[in-house]
N, C-alpha and C positions, 0 to 999 in steps of 0.2 A: 853746267851743261849735262844733259842726260843723253845717253846713247841707247837707242832702241833697236833690237835685232841686228846689232853690229853695223848699222848703216844710217838710220835716221837719227838726227840730233835735235833736241829741243832745249830751250832755256829752262833751267831749274827755277822754281818759284816756291815761296813759303807755303806750307800746308798742302803740298802736292801729294795726294793719296794715290794709291794704285787705281782706284775707281776714276778719279779725276783725270789721271793720265790716259786711261783707256778711252774715256769720253773725248778727251782732247785729240787723240789720235784716230778717232772714228771707229774703234773696235767695238762691235756690238754683238758679235756671235756669242751665244750662251756658253759654249764649251771652250773657254779660253783658259790657258794656264800661263802663269806669270812667275818668272824668277827675277830676283834683284840680287846682283852680284853673286850669282849661282845658288842663291837660297830660294827654295820653292815657297811661294806665298799661298796660304790657304785661301780658297775662294771666299770663305766667310769673313776674312780679314781685309778684303780689298777696300772697304770704306774707311778703315782705321789705320792701315799701314802706310806710313809716310815714305816717300821715295827720296833718298838722300841725294844731295848734289854730287855730281860725278859718278852717278850710278850707271851700271851696265844692266839694262833691263831686256829680258828676252820674253816675247809674247808669242805664243803659238796656239793654234786652233787644234783641238782634238777632233779627230775624224774617225769614222768607222764605216765599214761597208762589207760587202761580201762578194 
């Protein structure tokens, strides 16, 4: 089981990458930052970084304005 943003839970699956997780959760905003178990994941590594079972994943959108 994976916990996302301390509230949503999804079943873990083999070969679940950060990119697949974002797609599965419907996150499509381009400025997304992801941490897995408090470790920041580089955006360039989303396609290759595997999400481990029992992971705590935080996904947040970067925003700017004035």
